[in-house]
C-alpha positions as CSV (number, residue, x, y, z in Angstrom):
1,X,-104.8,-71.4,-11.3
2,X,-102.7,-69.3,-13.8
3,X,-99.2,-70.5,-14.1
4,X,-96.4,-68.5,-12.6
5,X,-93.2,-67.8,-15.0
6,X,-90.2,-67.9,-13.2
7,X,-88.0,-65.2,-15.4
8,X,-84.2,-65.7,-14.7
9,X,-84.1,-61.9,-13.9
10,X,-86.9,-62.3,-11.0
11,X,-86.3,-62.4,-7.7
12,X,-88.2,-65.9,-7.5
13,X,-86.1,-67.1,-10.8
14,X,-83.2,-66.2,-9.1
15,X,-84.0,-68.3,-6.1
16,X,-85.3,-71.6,-7.8
17,X,-82.0,-71.3,-10.1
18,X,-80.2,-71.4,-6.8
19,X,-81.6,-74.9,-6.2
20,X,-81.4,-76.2,-9.5
21,X,-79.1,-79.0,-10.8
22,X,-76.4,-77.6,-12.4
23,X,-75.8,-77.9,-16.2
24,X,-72.3,-77.5,-16.4
25,X,-70.5,-81.4,-15.9
26,X,-67.4,-79.7,-14.6
27,X,-69.4,-78.8,-11.1
28,X,-70.1,-81.4,-8.4
29,X,-73.4,-82.6,-9.1
30,X,-73.8,-83.2,-5.2
31,X,-73.9,-79.5,-4.5
32,X,-77.5,-78.1,-4.2
33,X,-77.3,-75.4,-1.6
34,X,-78.8,-72.4,-2.5
35,X,-76.1,-70.3,-4.0
36,X,-76.5,-66.9,-6.1
37,X,-75.0,-66.3,-9.6
38,X,-72.2,-64.2,-8.2
39,X,-71.1,-66.7,-5.2
40,X,-71.4,-69.6,-7.7
41,X,-69.2,-68.0,-10.5
42,X,-66.4,-66.9,-7.9
43,X,-66.2,-70.3,-6.9
44,X,-66.4,-71.9,-9.8
45,X,-64.1,-69.3,-11.6
46,X,-66.7,-68.7,-14.6
47,X,-67.2,-64.9,-13.7
48,X,-68.5,-63.0,-16.5
49,X,-67.8,-59.4,-16.1
50,X,-70.5,-56.8,-16.6
51,X,-69.6,-54.9,-19.9
52,X,-69.3,-51.5,-17.6
53,X,-66.5,-53.6,-15.5
54,X,-64.6,-55.0,-18.8
55,X,-64.4,-51.4,-20.0
56,X,-62.8,-50.4,-16.8
57,X,-60.5,-53.3,-16.1
58,X,-59.3,-52.5,-20.0
59,X,-58.5,-48.5,-19.0
60,X,-57.0,-49.5,-15.7
61,X,-54.8,-51.8,-17.4
62,X,-53.9,-49.0,-20.1
63,X,-53.1,-46.4,-17.5
64,X,-51.1,-48.9,-15.8
65,X,-49.0,-49.4,-19.2
66,X,-48.5,-45.8,-19.8
67,X,-47.4,-45.2,-16.3
68,X,-45.0,-47.9,-16.3
69,X,-43.7,-46.6,-19.8
70,X,-43.3,-42.9,-18.9
71,X,-41.6,-43.9,-15.7
72,X,-38.9,-46.0,-17.8
73,X,-38.6,-43.2,-20.0
74,X,-38.1,-40.8,-17.3
75,X,-35.6,-43.2,-15.2
76,X,-33.9,-44.7,-18.1
77,X,-32.0,-41.9,-18.8
78,X,-30.5,-41.4,-15.1
79,X,-29.3,-44.7,-15.5
80,X,-27.8,-44.3,-19.0
81,X,-25.6,-41.8,-17.3
82,X,-24.3,-43.5,-14.6
83,X,-23.2,-46.4,-17.1
84,X,-19.5,-45.8,-18.4
85,X,-20.3,-48.2,-21.3
86,X,-23.7,-46.0,-22.4
87,X,-22.2,-42.6,-21.2
88,X,-18.6,-42.9,-21.8
89,X,-18.0,-45.0,-24.6
90,X,-20.6,-45.0,-26.7
91,X,-21.5,-41.5,-26.9
92,X,-20.1,-38.6,-29.6
93,X,-21.4,-35.9,-26.9
94,X,-17.9,-33.9,-26.9
95,X,-18.1,-33.2,-23.3
96,X,-18.9,-37.0,-22.5
97,X,-15.4,-38.5,-22.6
98,X,-13.8,-35.6,-21.4
99,X,-15.6,-35.9,-18.2
100,X,-15.1,-39.5,-18.2
101,X,-11.2,-39.4,-18.8
102,X,-10.5,-36.4,-16.4
103,X,-12.5,-37.5,-13.5
104,X,-10.8,-41.3,-13.9
105,X,-7.6,-40.0,-13.8
106,X,-5.3,-42.0,-11.2
107,X,-1.9,-42.3,-10.3
108,X,-1.1,-39.0,-12.1
109,X,2.4,-36.9,-11.0
110,X,2.1,-33.9,-12.3
111,X,3.6,-30.9,-10.1
112,X,0.9,-28.5,-10.8
113,X,-2.8,-29.0,-11.5
114,X,-4.8,-26.6,-13.8
115,X,-8.7,-26.9,-12.8
116,X,-10.8,-24.9,-15.0
117,X,-13.5,-24.0,-18.1
118,X,-13.1,-24.8,-21.7
119,X,-10.7,-22.0,-22.3
120,X,-8.2,-24.6,-20.3
121,X,-9.8,-27.3,-21.8
122,X,-8.8,-26.0,-25.8
123,X,-6.2,-23.4,-24.5
124,X,-3.2,-24.9,-22.2
125,X,-1.1,-27.6,-23.5
126,X,0.9,-29.5,-20.4
127,X,3.8,-30.6,-22.7
128,X,4.5,-27.4,-24.0
129,X,4.2,-25.8,-20.5
130,X,6.6,-28.5,-19.2
131,X,9.4,-27.7,-21.9
132,X,9.8,-24.3,-20.9
133,X,9.3,-24.4,-17.2
134,X,10.9,-27.8,-16.8
135,X,7.4,-28.4,-14.1
136,X,5.1,-31.0,-15.1
137,X,1.2,-30.2,-15.4
138,X,-2.3,-31.9,-16.0
139,X,-5.3,-30.2,-17.5
140,X,-8.2,-30.8,-15.7
141,X,-10.5,-28.3,-17.9
142,X,-14.5,-28.9,-17.9
143,X,-17.3,-26.9,-19.6
144,X,-18.3,-24.2,-17.8
145,X,-21.7,-25.3,-17.2
146,X,-19.7,-28.4,-15.5
147,X,-16.9,-26.4,-13.5
148,X,-19.1,-23.3,-12.1
149,X,-21.7,-25.4,-9.9
150,X,-19.4,-27.4,-8.2
151,X,-15.7,-25.9,-8.9
152,X,-14.3,-28.5,-6.4
153,X,-15.9,-31.5,-7.3
154,X,-13.2,-32.8,-9.9
155,X,-9.9,-31.5,-8.3
156,X,-11.1,-33.6,-4.8
157,X,-11.8,-36.2,-7.0
158,X,-8.2,-35.7,-8.4
159,X,-6.5,-35.3,-5.4
160,X,-7.6,-38.4,-3.6
161,X,-6.6,-40.9,-6.4
162,X,-3.5,-39.0,-7.7
163,X,0.3,-37.6,-6.4
164,X,-0.9,-34.2,-4.9
165,X,0.8,-31.1,-6.8
166,X,3.1,-28.3,-5.8
167,X,0.4,-26.0,-7.1
168,X,-3.2,-25.4,-7.9
169,X,-4.0,-22.8,-10.7
170,X,-7.4,-21.9,-11.3
171,X,-7.8,-20.9,-15.2
172,X,-10.8,-19.5,-16.1
173,X,-12.4,-17.3,-18.7
174,X,-13.4,-13.7,-17.6
175,X,-17.1,-14.7,-18.2
176,X,-17.1,-17.9,-16.1
177,X,-16.8,-17.7,-12.7
178,X,-18.9,-14.1,-12.3
179,X,-21.9,-13.1,-10.5
180,X,-25.6,-14.5,-11.9
181,X,-23.6,-15.7,-15.0
182,X,-26.0,-15.0,-17.7
183,X,-25.1,-18.6,-19.3
184,X,-25.7,-21.0,-16.7
185,X,-29.4,-21.3,-17.2
186,X,-28.6,-22.7,-20.3
187,X,-25.6,-24.9,-19.2
188,X,-27.2,-26.5,-16.2
189,X,-27.5,-30.0,-17.6
190,X,-23.7,-29.8,-18.1
191,X,-23.5,-29.7,-14.2
192,X,-26.7,-31.9,-14.0
193,X,-24.5,-34.6,-15.7
194,X,-21.2,-34.3,-13.4
195,X,-23.1,-34.0,-9.8
196,X,-25.4,-37.6,-11.4
197,X,-22.1,-39.1,-12.2
198,X,-19.3,-37.9,-9.4
199,X,-21.4,-35.6,-7.1
200,X,-23.1,-36.6,-3.5
201,X,-26.6,-36.5,-3.0
202,X,-26.3,-32.9,-2.2
203,X,-24.9,-31.6,-5.2
204,X,-27.5,-33.8,-7.0
205,X,-30.6,-31.6,-5.3
206,X,-28.4,-28.4,-5.4
207,X,-29.2,-28.6,-9.4
208,X,-32.8,-30.4,-9.4
209,X,-34.2,-29.0,-6.8
210,X,-33.4,-25.4,-7.6
211,X,-35.8,-25.8,-10.2
212,X,-38.0,-29.1,-10.0
213,X,-38.7,-29.0,-13.7
214,X,-35.3,-29.8,-14.5
215,X,-36.2,-33.7,-13.1
216,X,-38.6,-34.0,-16.5
217,X,-36.1,-31.6,-18.7
218,X,-33.3,-33.7,-18.5
219,X,-34.1,-37.3,-18.7
220,X,-35.3,-35.7,-22.1
221,X,-32.2,-34.1,-23.3
222,X,-29.9,-37.2,-22.5
223,X,-32.7,-39.4,-24.4
224,X,-32.3,-37.1,-27.2
225,X,-28.4,-37.0,-27.1
226,X,-28.5,-40.7,-26.6
227,X,-30.5,-40.9,-29.7
228,X,-28.9,-38.9,-32.1
229,X,-25.6,-38.8,-30.7
230,X,-25.2,-42.8,-30.2
231,X,-21.9,-44.7,-31.6
232,X,-21.9,-48.2,-31.7
233,X,-18.4,-49.0,-32.6
234,X,-17.0,-46.4,-29.4
235,X,-14.7,-44.8,-31.9
236,X,-14.9,-41.3,-30.6
237,X,-14.3,-42.4,-27.2
238,X,-11.1,-44.2,-28.1
239,X,-10.1,-41.0,-30.2
240,X,-10.8,-38.1,-27.5
241,X,-9.0,-40.2,-24.7
242,X,-6.2,-41.1,-26.5
243,X,-5.4,-37.7,-27.0
244,X,-6.4,-36.6,-24.1
245,X,-3.6,-39.2,-22.7
246,X,-1.6,-38.4,-25.0
247,X,-1.4,-34.9,-24.2
248,X,-1.8,-34.3,-20.3
249,X,-5.5,-33.4,-20.7
250,X,-5.4,-31.0,-23.4
251,X,-7.6,-31.5,-26.2
252,X,-6.9,-29.6,-29.5
253,X,-10.3,-27.9,-31.2
254,X,-9.9,-29.2,-34.6
255,X,-7.5,-31.9,-35.6
256,X,-7.5,-33.6,-39.1
257,X,-8.4,-36.9,-39.5
258,X,-10.6,-37.4,-36.6
259,X,-14.3,-36.7,-35.8
260,X,-16.0,-33.6,-35.2
261,X,-14.5,-31.9,-31.7
262,X,-16.9,-29.5,-31.0
263,X,-20.5,-29.6,-29.9
264,X,-21.5,-27.4,-32.7
265,X,-20.5,-29.4,-36.1
266,X,-19.3,-27.5,-38.9
267,X,-18.7,-24.2,-36.7
268,X,-15.1,-23.5,-37.6
269,X,-15.0,-19.8,-38.8
270,X,-12.2,-17.7,-37.1
271,X,-12.2,-14.5,-36.0
272,X,-10.0,-11.8,-37.7
273,X,-7.7,-9.8,-36.4
274,X,-9.8,-6.5,-37.1
275,X,-12.9,-8.4,-35.9
276,X,-15.1,-5.6,-35.0
277,X,-16.7,-7.2,-31.6
278,X,-19.5,-5.5,-29.1
279,X,-18.1,-5.2,-25.8
280,X,-19.9,-8.5,-24.3
281,X,-21.4,-7.7,-20.4
282,X,-19.4,-8.6,-17.9
283,X,-21.1,-9.1,-14.6
284,X,-18.3,-8.7,-11.2
285,X,-16.5,-11.3,-10.8
286,X,-17.6,-13.6,-7.6
287,X,-15.1,-12.7,-5.3
288,X,-16.5,-14.8,-2.4
289,X,-16.5,-18.0,-4.8
290,X,-12.9,-17.5,-5.9
291,X,-11.3,-16.8,-2.5
292,X,-13.3,-19.9,-1.0
293,X,-11.6,-21.8,-3.6
294,X,-8.2,-20.3,-2.8
295,X,-8.7,-20.8,0.8
296,X,-9.8,-24.6,0.8
297,X,-6.3,-25.9,-0.9
298,X,-4.0,-23.4,0.6
299,X,-2.5,-25.2,3.2
300,X,1.3,-25.9,4.6
301,X,2.8,-24.3,1.9
302,X,0.3,-25.3,-1.3
303,X,0.2,-22.4,-3.4
304,X,-3.3,-21.9,-5.2
305,X,-3.3,-19.3,-7.9
306,X,-6.3,-17.8,-10.5
307,X,-5.3,-17.0,-13.5
308,X,-7.7,-15.0,-16.3
309,X,-7.7,-16.9,-20.1
310,X,-6.6,-14.6,-22.6
311,X,-9.4,-12.5,-24.8
312,X,-9.0,-11.3,-28.7
313,X,-6.7,-8.2,-28.8
314,X,-9.6,-6.9,-31.0
315,X,-12.2,-7.4,-28.0
316,X,-13.4,-4.1,-26.6
317,X,-14.4,-5.5,-23.4
318,X,-10.5,-6.2,-22.4
319,X,-10.1,-2.9,-20.4
320,X,-12.9,-3.7,-18.4
321,X,-11.9,-7.3,-17.9
322,X,-8.3,-6.0,-16.4
323,X,-10.2,-3.6,-13.9
324,X,-12.7,-6.1,-12.8
325,X,-9.9,-8.6,-11.8
326,X,-7.4,-6.6,-10.5
327,X,-6.7,-7.5,-7.2
328,X,-8.6,-10.8,-7.7
329,X,-6.8,-12.9,-10.4
330,X,-2.8,-13.5,-9.8
331,X,-2.3,-12.7,-13.5
332,X,-2.8,-9.5,-15.3
333,X,-5.3,-11.0,-18.1
334,X,-3.4,-10.6,-21.5
335,X,-4.9,-10.8,-24.9
336,X,-3.5,-12.7,-28.1
337,X,-4.7,-12.1,-32.1
338,X,-8.2,-12.5,-33.2
339,X,-7.3,-15.0,-35.6
340,X,-6.6,-17.6,-33.2
341,X,-10.1,-17.6,-31.7
342,X,-13.3,-19.7,-32.8
343,X,-15.8,-17.5,-33.6
344,X,-18.2,-19.1,-31.8
345,X,-20.0,-16.5,-29.4
346,X,-17.8,-17.4,-26.3
347,X,-14.2,-15.3,-27.4
348,X,-12.6,-17.7,-25.3
349,X,-11.6,-21.0,-27.8
350,X,-8.3,-21.3,-29.3
351,X,-7.2,-22.9,-32.0
352,X,-3.8,-25.2,-32.2
353,X,-1.6,-22.3,-32.8
354,X,-3.3,-20.0,-30.5
355,X,-3.1,-22.8,-27.8
356,X,0.5,-22.7,-28.8
357,X,1.0,-19.0,-27.6
358,X,-1.4,-19.0,-24.7
359,X,0.7,-22.1,-23.1
360,X,3.6,-19.7,-23.8
361,X,2.5,-16.8,-21.9
362,X,0.8,-19.0,-19.2
363,X,4.4,-21.1,-18.9
364,X,6.1,-17.6,-18.2
365,X,3.6,-16.9,-15.6
366,X,4.0,-20.4,-13.6
367,X,7.9,-19.8,-14.0
368,X,8.0,-16.7,-12.1
369,X,5.4,-18.0,-9.3
370,X,6.5,-21.6,-9.1
371,X,8.0,-22.3,-5.9
372,X,10.6,-25.0,-4.4
373,X,9.6,-28.7,-4.4
374,X,7.7,-29.3,-0.8
375,X,9.2,-32.4,1.0
376,X,6.5,-33.5,2.8
377,X,2.8,-33.6,1.3
378,X,0.3,-30.8,2.9
379,X,-0.9,-32.6,5.8
380,X,-4.0,-30.6,6.3
381,X,-5.0,-30.7,2.8
382,X,-4.5,-34.3,3.0
383,X,-7.1,-34.7,5.8
384,X,-9.4,-32.3,4.2
385,X,-9.4,-34.4,0.9
386,X,-9.6,-37.6,2.8
387,X,-12.7,-37.1,4.9
388,X,-14.6,-34.6,2.6
């Protein structure tokens, strides 16, 4: 009778192997129950994955690690923005310490609160205004990108934590509070920073849901700034916060002996008095937004004024600015000689000498509009701010 060769891979060979005494001394010798190789390997922990399974396992592990790293890269910037240590104290990005300082103000007793864009940050010196009017004020200027989407956000924070002022002034450049501002698509990340740090969920959604691509773009911007503008010593925060504390929120565009103060280092060329500028397109002022701002805070004797910042005397857009803001702004827009303005394309950023002139113009305006000191706090405004 021919012998039968039991191949390990044949069905009969697998059955016989199931009754064979195990050669591995680590297994109990009294187990002689039939078992398949798969069950035995699972029970005794000696499973040998097939080559295809091993490749799939490595592929899944690689994808899991990749997605984990990607998630960390996308989530970390949102955490960084919320961190005062990383965002405020160890960043050399100019607007970061400005926003941190002004949102962190408390127990200030200024009689006039000035809210506005970068033309206010560099333009109005509250101490010079007080010297001329005997009325104290605080400069709450932000970047245009941080102001336009949420014009009430910083002011509401200020009113909750500081003494209520006698007057609120919205101080903006002619090209800021306009319909369909063409600069806003390039400045949205400033509004995103402000909303994430100090806004609520609705304000966050208004920034990111209007263009979902920003959910990916914003972390990339924060990481790029964080890596290129990181300051281990925190010297930039110390300089910026101390200067703003000393000057009631005003910040000199250039001051000898300190780090570069603008987003574009080295751009310090000034306009000339005969600057030969082209007329800058001016959209219609956003009357609805401006009047809504005024109506929000104008309660129980609180005055709210809208002030348009000065422009270069050589700017051919000036007649159109005067016409566009007639009946909207409380001042007639003024001009200053071109050599006071930085040649950075915005036409509204003043050097220190220019800010002195602009502060004198504003002080003259304020002196003719400031009312008597209020006896009691405006109750309606207190309720609106407290429960907003």
